[in-house]
VOMARBA-472063 format. One record per residue (C-alpha): residue number from 1; residue in one letter; x, y, z. Coordinates in steps of 0.1 Angstrom, whole numbers, plus 2048, in hexadecimal, padded with zeros to 3 digits. Each point is the difference from the previous one (the first is absolute). Layout:
N
> NUM A X Y Z
...
***
This chain:
528
> 1 M 800 800 800
> 2 R 80F 822 7F6
> 3 R 803 819 81C
> 4 V 7EE 821 7FC
> 5 R 80A 821 80F
> 6 L 7E4 819 808
> 7 Q 804 826 802
> 8 R 7E2 812 80D
> 9 D 7F2 824 7FB
> 10 L 817 80C 7E3
> 11 P 7F6 823 7F7
> 12 V 7F8 805 7DB
> 13 P 7FD 824 7F4
> 14 M 7E3 80A 7E9
> 15 A 800 81C 7E7
> 16 D 7F0 818 818
> 17 G 818 7F8 81D
> 18 V 7E9 7E8 813
> 19 L 811 7E1 80D
> 20 L 7F0 7DE 7FC
> 21 L 80C 7E3 815
> 22 A 80B 7DE 7F1
> 23 D 80E 7DF 80D
> 24 H 81B 7EF 7ED
> 25 Y 805 7DA 800
> 26 A 822 7F8 7F2
> 27 P 80A 7DD 7F4
> 28 A 81F 7EE 80C
> 29 G 81F 813 7F7
> 30 G 7ED 820 7FB
> 31 G 811 809 7DF
> 32 P 7F0 810 7E2
> 33 A 7E2 7EB 7F3
> 34 P 7DE 806 7F1
> 35 V 7E6 810 817
> 36 V 7DC 7F7 807
> 37 L 7EC 820 80A
> 38 M 7DF 800 813
> 39 R 7EE 820 808
> 40 S 7E4 7FD 81A
> 41 P 7E7 814 814
> 42 Y 7FC 7E4 819
> 43 G 822 801 812
> 44 R 821 7EF 7FF
> 45 R 7FD 7E7 81D
> 46 G 7ED 7E0 805
> 47 L 7FD 7DF 7EE
> 48 F 7FB 80F 7DD
> 49 S 822 812 801
> 50 W 812 7E4 811
> 51 Y 7F3 7E6 7E8
> 52 Y 807 813 7E0
> 53 G 81D 815 80B
> 54 R 814 7E3 80D
> 55 G 7F3 7E8 7E6
> 56 F 80D 815 7E2
> 57 A 820 809 812
> 58 R 808 7DB 806
> 59 Q 7FE 7FB 7DA
> 60 G 81B 81A 7FA
> 61 F 7EC 820 7FC
> 62 H 803 821 814
> 63 V 7DD 808 80D
> 64 V 7F3 823 808
> 65 I 7DE 804 811
> 66 Q 7F6 824 803
> 67 S 7E3 810 812
> 68 C 7EC 818 7EA
> 69 R 7FD 824 808
> 70 G 7EF 809 821
> 71 G 801 7DE 811
> 72 F 815 7EB 817
> 73 G 81B 81A 805
> 74 S 801 80D 7DD
> 75 G 7FB 826 7FE
> 76 G 7E6 815 7EE
> 77 L 7DB 7FB 7FE
> 78 H 7F2 7E1 7F0
> 79 D 7EC 808 7E1
> 80 P 7F3 7DE 7F6
> 81 L 80A 7F7 7DC
> 82 G 80B 824 7FA
> 83 D 826 800 808
> 84 E 80A 7DE 7F4
> 85 R 80F 80A 7DF
> 86 D 816 81C 80C
> 87 D 80A 7EE 820
> 88 G 807 7E0 7EE
> 89 L 816 810 7E6
> 90 A 813 812 81C
> 91 T 805 7DF 811
> 92 V 80F 7F1 7E1
> 93 A 818 81D 7FD
> 94 W 80B 7F9 824
> 95 L 804 7DB 7F8
> 96 R 819 809 7E4
> 97 E 816 812 818
> 98 Q 804 7E2 818
> 99 P 821 7ED 800
> 100 W 7ED 7DF 800
> 101 Y 7EA 808 7E3
> 102 G 808 7E7 7E4
> 103 G 7F3 815 7E3
> 104 S 7DE 7F0 7FC
> 105 F 7E1 7FC 815
> 106 A 7DE 7EF 802
> 107 M 7E0 80A 812
> 108 F 7E9 7EA 814
> 109 G 7DF 801 813
> 110 P 7DB 7FC 802
> 111 S 7E3 819 800
> 112 Y 80D 823 808
> 113 L 824 7F4 7FD
> 114 G 7F7 7F4 7DD
> 115 Y 7F1 822 7F7
> 116 T 821 811 80B
> 117 Q 811 7EA 7E5
> 118 W 7EA 80D 7E4
> 119 A 804 823 80D
> 120 I 825 801 7F6
> 121 A 804 7E4 7E7
> 122 P 7FD 814 7E0
> 123 E 81B 819 80B
> 124 A 817 7EA 815
> 125 G 818 7F9 7E4
> 126 S 810 7E1 7F2
> 127 E 80E 7F7 823
> 128 L 7DD 7F5 80A
> 129 K 802 7DC 7F3
> 130 A 7E2 7EF 810
> 131 M 7DF 806 812
> 132 A 7ED 7E7 815
> 133 T 7DD 80E 807
> 134 Q 7E4 7EF 813
> 135 I 7DB 808 805
> 136 T 805 823 7F2
> 137 A 7FC 816 7E2
> 138 S 80F 81F 7F0
> 139 Q 7E2 815 80C
> 140 F 7E7 7FC 81C
> 141 R 7E6 819 7F3
> 142 D 7EA 7E7 7EE
> 143 A 800 7E9 81E
> 144 A 7F5 81D 816
> 145 Y 7E3 808 7E8
> 146 V 7F9 7DD 7F4
> 147 G 7E7 803 7E3
> 148 G 7FA 824 80A
> 149 A 7F4 7F6 823
> 150 F 815 80A 81E
> 151 A 812 7E1 80F
> 152 L 7F6 80A 823
> 153 E 80C 7E3 816
> 154 S 822 7FD 7F0
> 155 A 807 826 800
> 156 L 7F4 805 823
> 157 S 812 7E1 80E
> 158 W 821 80A 7F0
> 159 T 7FF 824 80E
> 160 T 7F6 7F2 822
> 161 L 81D 7E7 7FF
> 162 T 81B 81A 7F7
> 163 D 7F3 818 81A
> 164 G 801 7E4 81A
> 165 L 824 7F7 7F6
> 166 S 80B 823 807
> 167 R 7F5 7FF 824
> 168 P 811 7F0 81E
> 169 F 7FD 7DA 800
> 170 G 7F4 804 7DC
> 171 G 807 7DC 7F7
> 172 A 7DE 7F6 80D
> 173 A 7F0 815 7E4
> 174 V 803 7E2 7E8
> 175 V 7E6 7EF 816
> 176 T 7EC 81D 80C
> 177 A 7FC 814 7DF
> 178 P 7E7 7E8 7EF
> 179 R 7EB 7FF 820
> 180 Q 800 826 803
> 181 T 7F7 803 7DC
> 182 R 7E3 7E8 802
> 183 R 7F3 812 81F
> 184 A 802 821 7EE
> 185 V 7EE 7F5 7E0
> 186 L 7E3 7F2 815
> 187 S 7FD 820 815
> 188 G 7E9 812 7E8
> 189 R 816 81F 7FE
> 190 P 805 812 7DF
> 191 V 81C 7F2 7EA
> 192 A 814 820 805
> 193 E 801 7FA 826
> 194 L 809 7DC 800
> 195 D 826 807 805
> 196 L 7F6 811 820
> 197 A 7EB 7E2 80A
> 198 S 81B 7E8 7F8
> 199 S 820 810 80C
> 200 G 7F4 81D 815
> 201 R 80F 81C 7EB
> 202 P 7FE 80C 7DC
> 203 Q 816 7ED 7E7
> 204 R 80F 814 7E4
> 205 F 802 7E5 7E7
> 206 Y 7DC 7F4 806
> 207 Q 7F4 823 7FB
> 208 D 815 804 7E1
> 209 L 7EF 7E1 7F1
> 210 L 7DE 80F 808
> 211 T 809 821 7F1
> 212 H 80D 7F2 7DF
> 213 H 7E6 7E4 7FE
> 214 A 7EB 811 7E5
> 215 D 81D 807 7E8
> 216 P 81A 7E5 7FC
> 217 S 812 816 7E7
> 218 A 806 81C 81A
> 219 P 824 80E 803
> 220 Y 802 7EF 822
> 221 W 807 7DF 7EF
> 222 D 81A 80E 7E8
> 223 K 81D 7F7 818
> 224 R 7EF 7E1 80E
> 225 D 7F7 7EC 7E0
> 226 F 81D 7EF 7EE
> 227 S 7EC 7EA 7E9
> 228 A 807 816 7E2
> 229 R 825 7F9 802
> 230 V 800 7DA 806
> 231 A 809 7FA 7DC
> 232 E 820 814 805
> 233 V 80D 7E9 81C
> 234 E 81F 7ED 7F4
> 235 A 806 7EB 81F
> 236 E 7F6 7DC 800
> 237 V 7DF 7FD 813
> 238 T 7F0 7E2 812
> 239 M 7DE 804 80F
> 240 L 7EE 7EC 81B
> 241 G 7DB 804 806
> 242 G 7E1 7F0 810
> 243 W 7DE 7F8 7F1
> 244 Y 7F0 811 81E
> 245 D 817 81E 802
> 246 V 7F2 823 7FD
> 247 F 81B 80B 7E6
> 248 L 7FF 7E2 7E9
> 249 P 7ED 810 7E2
> 250 W 819 81D 7FF
> 251 Q 81E 7E9 806
> 252 L 7F6 7ED 7E1
> 253 K 7FC 820 7ED
> 254 D 824 808 808
> 255 Y 80A 7DD 7F4
> 256 R 7ED 805 7DE
> 257 T 811 822 7FC
> 258 L 822 7F1 804
> 259 R 7F7 7E4 7E7
> 260 A 7F4 81A 7E7
> 261 A 821 812 803
> 262 G 813 7E0 7F7
> 263 R 80A 7F6 823
> 264 R 7FE 7DE 80F
> 265 P 7F6 803 824
> 266 Y 7F8 7E2 816
> 267 L 7DF 7FD 811
> 268 T 7F4 7E9 81C
> 269 I 7DC 801 80E
> 270 G 7F6 7EB 81D
> 271 P 7E1 7FA 816
> 272 W 80A 81D 816
> 273 Y 7F1 820 80E
> 274 H 813 820 808
> 275 I 80C 7FA 824
> 276 D 803 7DA 7FB
> 277 S 820 7F4 810
> 278 R 801 7E2 7E8
> 279 H 80E 815 7E4
> 280 S 81F 80A 814
> 281 R 814 7E1 7F9
> 282 P 7FA 7FE 7DA
> 283 A 807 825 7FE
> 284 M 822 7FB 80F
> 285 A 808 7E1 7EB
> 286 E 7F6 810 7DF
> 287 A 811 821 808
> 288 A 820 7EF 80A
> 289 A 801 7EC 7DF
> 290 W 7F7 81F 7EC
> 291 F 81C 815 811
> 292 R 81A 7E4 7FB
> 293 A 7F6 7FF 7DB
> 294 H 802 825 7F9
> 295 L 81A 80D 818
> 296 L 817 7E2 804
> 297 G 7FC 7EF 7DE
> 298 D 7F2 7DF 80D
> 299 P 7DF 7F8 7EF
> 300 S 7FF 7DC 80C
> 301 G 7E3 807 819
> 302 L 7E8 80E 7E6
> 303 R 7E3 7EC 7F3
> 304 Q 7FB 7FB 7DB
> 305 D 7DE 80F 7FC
> 306 P 7FC 824 80D
> 307 V 7DC 7FD 80D
> 308 R 7F6 7E9 81D
> 309 L 7DC 7FF 80B
> 310 Y 7EE 7ED 81C
> 311 V 7DF 7F3 7F3
> 312 T 7E6 803 81C
> 313 G 7E6 7E5 800
> 314 A 81A 7E8 7F2
> 315 G 81B 806 81A
> 316 E 81B 7FF 7E6
> 317 W 81D 816 7F5
> 318 R 804 805 7DB
> 319 D 81C 810 7EB
> 320 Y 7F7 815 7E1
> 321 P 814 814 7E6
> 322 D 7EB 820 805
> 323 W 7E2 811 80F
> 324 P 7E4 7FF 7F4
> 325 V 808 7DB 7FB
> 326 P 802 7F3 7DC
> 327 G 7E0 7F0 7F4
> 328 M 7E8 813 817
> 329 R 7E0 80B 7EF
> 330 E 7E3 814 80E
> 331 Q 7E0 7EF 808
> 332 R 7E0 813 807
> 333 W 7EA 7F3 81C
> 334 H 7DE 812 7FC
> 335 L 7E8 80A 81B
> 336 R 7E0 7EF 7F9
> 337 D 7DB 802 808
> 338 G 7F8 7ED 821
> 339 F 822 809 80E
> 340 G 812 7E7 7EA
> 341 L 823 803 7F1
> 342 G 80C 7F0 7E0
> 343 T 814 803 7E0
> 344 E 7E1 800 7EA
> 345 A 7F2 821 7F4
> 346 P 7E5 80E 817
> 347 R 7DB 7FE 7F7
> 348 E 7E8 81D 800
> 349 S 7F9 809 824
> 350 G 7FA 81D 817
> 351 P 81A 80E 818
> 352 D 807 7F5 823
> 353 R 7FD 81A 81C
> 354 F 80C 809 822
> 355 R 802 81E 817
> 356 Y 820 80D 80F
> 357 H 7FE 815 820
> 358 P 81E 816 808
> 359 S 7F6 801 825
> 360 H 804 7DA 801
> 361 P 81B 7F9 7E5
> 362 T 804 7DD 7F2
> 363 P 81C 7F0 814
> 364 V 81D 7EC 7F3
> 365 I 80D 7DE 80C
> 366 G 825 7FC 7F7
> 367 G 810 80D 7E1
> 368 P 821 813 7FC
> 369 V 808 819 81B
> 370 L 821 80C 80D
> 371 L 804 7F5 824
> 372 S 7E9 7E2 803
> 373 D 7FE 7DC 7F7
> 374 S 7F1 801 7DD
> 375 R 7FE 7DC 7F8
> 376 P 7DE 7F3 7F1
> 377 R 7E3 7FF 818
> 378 D 7DE 7EF 7FF
> 379 Q 7E7 819 7F0
> 380 R 7DF 7F0 808
> 381 R 7F7 819 81C
> 382 L 805 81C 7E7
> 383 E 7EC 7EF 7E5
> 384 R 7E1 7FF 816
> 385 R 7FE 826 7FF
> 386 R 7E6 812 7EB
> 387 D 819 819 7F3
> 388 V 816 7E5 7EF
> 389 L 7F6 7EF 7DF
> 390 V 80D 7DD 7FD
> 391 Y 804 7ED 7DF
> 392 S 80B 7DC 7FF
> 393 S 80A 7E8 7E5
> 394 D 7F6 7DB 7FE
> 395 P 819 7E8 80F
> 396 L 81E 7FE 7EA
> 397 E 803 7DF 7EC
> 398 S 826 802 800
> 399 G 81B 814 811
> 400 T 805 823 7F1
> 401 E 81F 814 804
> 402 M 800 826 7FF
> 403 I 822 812 7FF
> 404 G 802 825 7F7
> 405 P 7EE 821 803
> 406 V 7DC 801 809
> 407 R 7E6 81B 7F8
> 408 A 7DB 805 800
> 409 E 7EA 812 7E6
> 410 L 7DF 809 80F
> 411 F 7E2 815 7F6
> 412 V 7F3 812 81E
> 413 R 7E7 81C 808
> 414 A 7FF 811 822
> 415 S 7E8 81A 80E
> 416 A 81B 813 813
> 417 P 819 819 7F1
> 418 S 81D 7E9 80A
> 419 V 802 7DB 807
> 420 D 81C 7E5 804
> 421 V 7FF 7E0 7EC
> 422 V 810 7E4 813
> 423 V 806 7DF 7EF
> 424 R 80E 7E0 810
> 425 V 807 7DE 7F2
> 426 C 7FD 7E2 818
> 427 D 807 7DA 7FE
> 428 V 7E2 7ED 80F
> 429 H 809 7DE 80E
> 430 P 7E9 7E2 7FE
> 431 G 7F8 804 825
> 432 G 7F4 824 7FB
> 433 R 81F 814 80B
> 434 S 803 81F 7EA
> 435 M 824 80C 800
> 436 N 80A 821 7F1
> 437 V 81A 7FE 7E4
> 438 C 802 824 7F5
> 439 E 7EE 821 801
> 440 G 800 823 7F2
> 441 V 7ED 821 801
> 442 R 7F7 81D 7E9
> 443 R 7F1 821 80D
> 444 L 7E7 810 7E9
> 445 R 7F6 824 7FF
> 446 G 7E7 813 7EB
> 447 A 7E6 7F4 7E7
> 448 G 802 7E0 7ED
> 449 T 80F 7FB 7DE
> 450 S 7DF 7FA 7EF
> 451 A 7E0 814 7FD
> 452 D 7EE 7EC 81B
> 453 G 81D 805 819
> 454 V 810 7DE 7FD
> 455 H 826 7FF 805
> 456 R 816 7E7 7EE
> 457 V 819 7F9 81D
> 458 E 822 7EF 7FE
> 459 V 80D 7F4 821
> 460 D 824 7F3 803
> 461 L 802 7E4 819
> 462 W 820 7F2 810
> 463 P 812 7E8 7E9
> 464 I 7FF 7DB 808
> 465 A 810 7DE 7FB
> 466 H 7E5 7E8 80C
> 467 R 7F2 7DE 7F8
> 468 F 7DA 7FC 804
> 469 R 7FD 7DB 806
> 470 R 7E7 7E8 7F1
> 471 G 7DF 802 813
> 472 H 807 824 80C
> 473 R 7ED 81E 7F5
> 474 I 80C 822 7F5
> 475 R 7ED 81C 811
> 476 V 7FF 825 7FB
> 477 H 7F4 81B 818
> 478 V 7F4 823 7F6
> 479 A 7FC 81A 81C
> 480 A 805 825 806
> 481 G 816 7FF 81E
> 482 A 81E 7EE 811
> 483 Y 803 812 821
> 484 P 819 807 80F
> 485 T 818 7F5 7E5
> 486 I 7F2 81D 7EC
> 487 A 7F0 81F 80F
> 488 R 7DA 801 7FE
> 489 N 7F2 811 7E2
> 490 H 7E7 81B 80D
> 491 G 7EF 801 7DE
> 492 T 802 825 7FD
> 493 G 81D 803 7E8
> 494 D 816 80E 81B
> 495 P 81C 7E7 800
> 496 L 805 800 826
> 497 G 7DD 80A 80C
> 498 S 80E 820 810
> 499 H 7DE 810 805
> 500 G 7F1 7E2 812
> 501 A 7E2 7FB 7E8
> 502 M 7F8 7DC 7F6
> 503 V 7EC 7F5 7E2
> 504 P 7F5 7DC 7FD
> 505 A 805 7F0 7DE
> 506 D 7E8 7E9 7EE
> 507 V 816 7EC 7E9
> 508 E 7F7 7EC 7E1
> 509 V 817 7E6 7F0
> 510 F 7F6 7F7 7DC
> 511 H 807 7DE 7EF
> 512 S 7EE 800 7DF
> 513 P 80D 7FA 7DC
> 514 D 805 825 7FA
> 515 R 80F 806 823
> 516 P 813 7E0 807
> 517 S 810 804 822
> 518 A 81D 7E8 805
> 519 V 820 7F8 813
> 520 V 81D 7F9 7E9
> 521 L 816 7E5 80D
> 522 P 823 7F5 7F3
> 523 L 7FB 7DC 7F5
> 524 C 81F 7EB 7FD
> 525 A 805 7DC 7F3
> 526 R 803 7E9 81E
> 527 R 822 7F1 806
> 528 D 7FE 7DD 80F
***
């Protein structure tokens, strides 16, 4: 076992004179060698730093773990997402001056630590050889306003967590933040006051998200969204994600952007959610092999096919040359009269109806959120509600595998000026359990797209790799809420219900030959 030397609290100067603190894990010998850089708002101590800091150092890399601005001894005020480009580039300039810097570096880390990689990657120069990103994306804006609806629980829980970490004995915030968030969202207070209810004081980032909710193109996002420059990244990139992670759709968008630019990133997606500890070990193993290949010239640890997917429902890992996987074709599953679901074109029929009450928003059971266990849950309790439409197929005569993007195309009319369209796909087991597979939402505002007020709505759901087994049913939910995953829609057209008024919505969902509502699933040939 190689010995590792640790230096704590190294001051790193930023362009404005603020000092950020970093810990340096040096490999045996301590001479010049490639560096692995991690920039984190969550501190430099604890199991995470020990596991990855010592782990990479024992493989011959210098490791620098730095606290972002305003936290854990680093100076300045933390402006979430706002300082990572400038501070990251200043940190790279400091690295180049260190006697142990070997002339090249890589970056590593999940979630916010992955975001800090994208923040500097287009400008870090050719010395940035490799990136290992996990459960993250080059921009968090679209995850905060998923489908145009405010991702309340994830946004509030993160701001509550980071506030808690900044207080004495802050380590407990990892446990307490989800509880405080749940208590706040059930308090009945206006959405603009939920940071007070959750953490006891206003939270700047939460309020910023509310302020810029209505306009994702606002200048606020100019220095916080790096998706437009992903194609410029020259470093070799490996990505690890989870089917139940809040950032998966945008992580895959980054993957496709790199592929379109002629790059060959690696991609692994497992049966994981955001805070799932099970992805720590594969993240370390894949990053170590990636760094050895691209910083030390040893590609022996790389797999042949760049894409590795876990197929839920089958319990199998599969390797593929690309995403979306070759041979996938879209298959339309139409909503049908009598709450059926099938691949045949719908017959002439009237719409199905339900009423959504903002004062009692439709709840959610499971689904992707930031700080909770997002694994599939039994949906039968939700399916008994009057404000959820449920469409089910006949039992499948053979196993059916769906691997790829999922979307819904619905024809909807609502009586309120604004309504959310929530769509969920479930796998119904022979015994009756109805387990969510993926979901998505689209917020509608204004009149419909036809003379009689009917909207043609496209809803992007989370991508999947799932086998629906023989004898199972495919089921689709249509609703107008998923609280508290998304903030309640007050129905007034005010995106956050600032004025307190609430307008119930009578919602109609059409499924006739001229308005054929359907979920579009990614059918793949079964591999036995």
